N, C-alpha and C positions, 0 to 999 in steps of 0.2 A: 566315088570320092568327090565331095562337093565343095571343098575349101577353096579351090583355085580362084573362082570368080569373086567371091566375097573378099578373100584375102588381097587380091589384086586391087579391088576397088578401095579397100581400106588403106592400102599402101599408097595408092595414088593421092588420096586425101591427105595422108600424112606428109607426103612430099610437098604438098601445097601449103602446109601449115608452117608456122614460124620455125626458123632453123634451130636445131638442137633438141627437138622434142618430137615424139610420135603421137599423132592425134587422129581421130576419126570424126566425121560430121555426124551429129545426132540431134534431131529436133522433132518435136511433135506439133509445133505451131507454125511451121513453114519457114522459120528462120534457121540459122545454122549456129550450132555451138560445137566446140571441139572437146572431145573426151580423150584423155591419154590412153593409148593402146597398151594392153598388157604385153610383156616381153618374157618369153621362155628362153633361159640361158642353158639349162641342163635338166635332164630327166634321169633319175637313178632309181634302181630297184631297192626296196627296203624289206620286203618279205616275199617268200616263195621265189627266191632269186636263183638264177643260174649264171649270174654275172651282173655287172653294173647296169647294163642296158638290155638284160635278158630276164624276163619275168614269166612265171607260169600264171595262166589265167586264174583269177581269184586272188592273186597277190596284190601288193601295194607298191605304188611308185611315189617318189618324192619329186615334185616339180619345183625347180628353182628359177628365179628370175627377178623381175621388178614390176611394180604396178599390178600385183596379183590379188590384192585384198578384195576387190569387188568382182572377181571372176565368179561366174555362176554355173558355167557349163564347160566341160572338157569333152572334146570330140576325138575319138580314136578313129583315124582315117583308114586304117587297113591298107589294102593294096590298091590297084587301079580299077577294080571292079565297081560298077555303079551300085549304089545302095548298100555298101558295106561300112558306112560310117556308123559309129556307135556313140551316143551321147550319154554323159554321166553328169549328174548334178553334184556340185561341190559348194562348200562354204568356207573359204579361206579366212583365217584369223590374222594372218600376217601378209604384208605386201611382197615379201621376198621368197616365200615358199608355201606349199601346201601339199597334202597327200591325197591320192586318189586310188581307189580300188579298181583293178583291171577287170572289166566284165568278162564272163565266161565266153561270150560270143565275139569278143574282140579279136582282130587279126593283127599280124605284125605290120608295122608301118609307123607313120608319124602321128603326133597328136597336137592339138591347139587348144588355147584357153580363150573363153569368150565372156565378156561382160554383158553383152546383149546380142541380138541377132545380127547386128552390124558392126560391133566393136570387138574384134578378136585379134589374137596374136598371129604372127607368122608361125608356120608349122615347125615343130621341134625336129631334131635328128631322129632317125628311125629307131624304134624300139622293137625287139623281137619278143613276140608273145608265144609261149610254148603251151602245149596241152596241160591241163590241170592234173594234180594228183587224183587218184581214185577217190570217189566221194565217200563220206561217212554218213551213215543213216542215224537219225535221232532215235533214242530208246524210248519206248512207251512203258511207263512204270505200271506195274500191277502188284496187288497184294501178294506177299510171299506165302509159300506153302510149308515152310519149315517149322520145327518145334518151337513153342513159345511158352515160357513159364507164366503162371498167373501174375498179373501186374506188370509184365514186361512191356516195353514199347512195341508197337507194331511196325512192320517193315514193308516197303514197296521197292521193287527192283526192276531193272530192265537192262538190255544189252543191245549194242548197235548192229551186230552182225553175227551170223552163224558160221562164217568162214573168215579166217584171218591168215594172211600170207606174210612170211618173214620179210622185214624191211619194206613193207607196203603200208597201207593205211592202218593206223592203230585201232584196236578194238576199244570201245568205250563202254564202261560199266557204270550205270547210274543207280543211285539209291536214295531213299528218303526215310528218315526215322520219325515216326509220329509219336511225340512225347510232349510233356509239359515243360521240360528243361533240357539243356544240353546233356548228352550222354556219351560215354566212351564207346568207340566203335573200332572193330578190327575187320579188315578185308583180307581174305585169303584167295589166292589163285591155286586151285588144286588140279593136278594131273589125274584124270579119271582112271587111266589104265592101271595105276598102282597107288592111287590116293596119296601121292606125295605132294606136299605144299611147295609149289614152285616159286611163289612170290608172296610177300606179306606187306600190307600197308597198315600203319598205325597212326591215323590222323588225330588221335586223342578225342577230347570232347567235341562233338560236332553239333552245329546248330540244328534244332529239331524243326520238322515241317518244312525243310528246305532240300532241294535236289542237290546232291553232291556227286561228283564224277571222278573216276580214276581211269587212266588210259594205259594200255599195254601194247608194246610193239614186238614182242617175241624174245625178250632176254630175261633170264632168271637172275643175272648179275651183270655188272658192266663187262661187256665183251663176250658174254656167254650166251649162246643161242639155245633156246628151249628145244626139247625134243618134239617131233611131230606127234600129233594125237589130239584127243579130246580133253579140253580144259573147262573148269567150272569156277565161276566167281561165287564165293560164299561170304556173307557179311554177318557179323555178330554184334548185337547192341545190348548194353547192360544198364538197367536202371540203378538208381542210388541205393536201393535195398538189395541189389545183387541178382534180381530177376533178369534172365537172359532170353533174347529172341534170336533165332537163326533163320537166315533166308531160305535154307533148304536142308533136307536131310543129307547126311554124308554119303549116302548111297545113290542120291539123285544126280544123274549126269545128263539131264535134259534141260532143266531150268537154268537160265543164265549161263548156258554152256555154248562152246564154239569149238570148231575143228581148226587146228593150226597146221599149216603146211609150209614147206620150204620154197615151193615154186607154184606158179599158175600157168595154165595152158595158154600159149601166146595168141591164138586166134580166137576172137570173141564172136563167133558166129558158126553157122553150119559149115562142115568141112568133111573131107575124107582123105585117106592116105594113099590113094592111087594104087597102081599095080606094082609088079616086081621091079619095073624100071625106075620106080620112085624111091627104092630102098637104098640104104647105105651100101656101097660096094658094087652097085650095078654098073655095067660097062658103059663107058662114054668114049668118044673119039680121042684117043691118046691118053686117057686117064680113067680112073674109076670115080663113081659118085661119092662125094665126101660128106653127104648129109642125108636128110629125109625130106621129101617133098610132101607138103600138106596143101591140098587143093581147097579153095574157097572162092566165093564170088569176089570179083574185083571191087576194091573199096572196103572190104570187111575190116573192121577195127583190129589192130594188132598191138599187143602190149608186151612189156618186158617180162619174160618168164622169171627173171630174178633181178633184183636191184643190182646196181653197179655203176661203174663209170664208163662213159662212152669213149672208146679208143679210136674208132674210125667211122666216118660217115662220108661215103664216096660213091662214085659211079664207075662201073666196069662194063665193058662191052658184053661180057658173058653173064656176070652177076646182076647187072642192072644197078639200081639204087640199092645200097646195102649199108648196114650198120652193125658194128661189133661192140659188144658190151663186156667189159671185164667184171665178172660176177663178184658181188660184195660177200665177203666171208665164204667164198666158194673157190674151188680149185679149177673152175672152168671159165673159158671164154664162150660167149653166146653170140652166134652169127645169124643175121636175118637178111635174106636176099630177095631180089625181084620186087622190091617195094613199088607201090604205085607212083610215088614221087619221093623226093629226098626228105628224109626225116628232119624235123626242125632242130634236133639236138646236135650240138657240136662236140668234137673231142674235148674231154675234160668235164663235160656236164655229168651230173649225177641223175640217175633215174630210179624210181621206186618200183618194187615188184607190183605188177598190175597197172603201171602207168602207160598210157598210150604213147607209142614211139613211131607209129606209121600205119599204113593200110596195105592190105594185100594187093599185089599188082602183077604185071607181066613184063616189067622193064628188063632190058638186056636180052639174052638168049633164053627165052622162056616159052614153053609150049602151053599156053593157057595160064590163067591167073592162079598163082600158088605161092606159098612161102617155101623157099629152100632154106632149111634150118640145119645149122651145124653146131656141134659142141667140141671144143678143143681142150685138151689137158694142159696143165701148167708146163712151161711158163707162158703159153698162150698161142693165139692164132698166128701161124707163120712166124713164130718167135721162139722156136725150139719145141713147141708142143706138138701133139698129134691129134688128128681128128678121131672121134669115136662114134659108134653107131648110136644116134639119139632116140631111136625108135622106142625102146622100152621106157625111157624117161618121158617122152611125149605121151605115150599111152597111159602111164601112171598119172601124170598131171591132168590128162584129159578126163580120167575117171572121177576126179574130185573137184575139178574146176567148173 
């Protein structure tokens, strides 16, 4: 963290300046001129938010204050570690506010605004920077292989991912119609197991020779989750004389296809399930084991098996650092114990399926680095619900994740 010395110097100069204003000395000719210091009054999250002062990496903050128009750099100062400052270029159009995107490498902490290397604001109040949502991959468009009538437009299509998890990152289907004029298009999402159309988009006449995109996150209708299985995007375009082109045959479940799942395996690295003592119901001093242990290297990335709302994020002498997630559109609570360190999410925060919530550790009463994983029936963890053996669930999620 490098702000302290520069900020102290700037503040000292400001105190020596005329009363009622904040200034810093700045000159390239040996003389001294005074430049008004920018002032940060508040910082609020405006996108990818988990609260007013809690933002996920990649999200956007609104910085409010005064004398901000000439600010050129924002510094995210992170914690107390040396070298964790992250600089971001900005171009404010107003003197009282501007927006800045949070770098993926930024850490929680304060930020400051700088007009030059010597003219900067005092640091803001602390901002919590949470892990980003799972990434989306860009689709590479390729010529379609489906049937095409003579004179029909040609199609190119692509898809962002071959695996999609409910309430996680949305799948992105992109297409381009190569034609001389706008043409009507229909996009269908077909469940390959029974050829049922799960969702339809009718954008009408679309601009030719332009990439268009639809996104899908796992619902066939508002509030209705799709069944797990293989799905295929199929697009149909029609010329003015009625000639049609289709992106794939109705029997093709490989092109523009993806597998849709309700959960993802929480440990994103090499792991094993240990021996009999790691299983649900194994004997413990004064009680029985209420979960399944999954062993992995300390620090291995750990994600939410299912989206939901964080209920607890605490430390216990036996469980170590732990987090409890009330599953979204699920009858279960999901419990993760022995984290390497406290998860950055707070009770009430929402997390997506596949979003990083911590790392495997050995905090608390743990013999080796591992995740102690529990699942509880409704109404929830120590709230009237009961623990159940999560082994078969984990094995199933492991097989497709």
